[in-house]
N, C-alpha and C positions, 0 to 999 in steps of 0.2 A: 477908327473902328478896325479892329484886327480881324483878319480872316481866320476862320476855324478849319479851313481846308489845308491839310499839310502840303507843303511844297515837295514835289517829286523831282529828283535830278533828271536832267535831259537824257542821261545815259540809260535810264530805265524806261524811257517812253519812245515808242515808234509813232510817227505821224503819217497818216494816210495822205498820199499826194495824188490821188485819182482825180482827174478833171471832170467836173460835172458842168456841162455847158461852158460857161466862162469862168466858173469858180473851181477852186481846189477843195476837196472834201475837208481835209485838215483835222480829222478825228484823231485824238490821242489814244493810243492803245498801249497798255502796260506790257513790257517785255517780260517773258518768263525767265526765271533765273537759270533754267537749263538751256536756254537758247532756242527753244521751240518756237515755231512760227504758226502754231495752230490757231491762236486768237486772231492773228492777222488774216489768215486764209478764211476763217469763219466770217470776218468782217467783209472781206471782198466778195464772198459768196452771198451773204445775206443782204448787204446794202447796195452792192454794185452789180450783182449777178455775174461776177467774173470768177472763172475757175482756172487753176493752173493745169494745163494740158498733161503734165507729167504725173500729177497726183490725183487724177479723177477716176481711179479704178473702181471705186464704189459707185460713182455716177453711172459708168457704163454698165455695171452689173444691174443696177436698178432699172435703167432704161430697157435692157434686154428682158428683164423679168416682166415689165409692163407690156412690152410688145408681145411676149409669149401669152400673157394673160388675155390680151385683147384678141389674139388669134384663136385661142382655145376655149375661152369662157363663153357661156351662153348668157345672153341678157334676158332676164326674167322681170317683166314689169311688176311693180308693187301695186297692190290694189287696196 
């Protein structure tokens, strides 16, 4: 029986090597032709809750907006 899934060269795939307890994640992520690491960073953030400390400017901005909202907003109960 032949596989209908096309084989992808290893040079076009990045493999996640984050250890989860005793196991390695091993997720295969397609590399972008431009060399961008966006998909890999998204995988690390969504699946492993890991963030690159150098590229989390958006995260800090969101956290400060939430803290300002909590300090300034009035909580009105819904009835």
